[in-house]
C-alpha positions, 0 to 999 in steps of 0.5 A: 192488712195494716200499712205495717204488714203491707210494708213488711214491718213486724207488728208487736201488738200482743205479748207473744210479739214482744220479748218479755225476758226482763218483764215480770207478771204482776198477776191477773185481774178478776171480777168478784161480785162487781169488785175488781181484784188481782191474783198476784203472780210475783212476790210482795217485795217485788210488787212493793218496790218503790223504784220506777217501772213500766207496765203493760195492761193486756187483754186476751194477749193484746197490749191495751196500755203501756204506762209508767209509774214511780209510786212509793207503794210500788206497782201494786199501788199503781194498779190498785188505783185502777181497781178501785177507780169507781168506788165513790167519786174518783180522784182521776178520770183515768183510774175510773175509765180503766176500772170501767174498761176492766169490768167491761172486758171481764164481763165479756169473758176476757182475760186481763193480765198485768206485766211490769218491767222494773227500771234500773237503779243507779248510784249518783253523787248528789250535791248538798247545800253545804257543798258536800256530796252524798251517794244516793240510789235512784231509779231511772226516770220512767217517763223517757223509758215509757215514751220509748216503749209507746213509740216502738209500739206505734212504729211497729203497729201504726196505732197506739195501745187502746188505753194510751189516750194521750198519745193517740189524741183521743179522750176517755169520753170518745172511748165511752169509758168516762160516763158516770165519772164524778170529780172526787173533790166536788 
């Protein structure tokens, strides 16, 4: 029994424990001849939206990573970086490690799903060098929203999601997911 359960604090470590009303399912990660792919569950325009978003990587219903991104290629581009993380030399140990985690879990028969929460877009007046102001639509910065979700997860569970290594003060090596990684720019 965890401390949270002992204290009567409701845990929120699975997708069934959290309110997904505003979240979208991006799709399911699959392994095909040792190559990762995603079977999409949402429309392409939602996947390609360049504004910010929070995402969850879920394995067998358990939340394994809470992340955020504002990639101009949308959530599709963010997740594709993980899917191709072990092709050649990777520019990111994180991408390599998450790719390796996906493959390991899928070979064990796990079901991996990706969910995302599009962040609000607000209209702001931005100053220009000549003193004018222009109206611009911008997304809420994902960093503070991501931190809020990660903090809420920790508060509810007493631990961080498995793949949130920065917050849990661990390393990809300690998780056994960095073996074989080579820096792309060598």
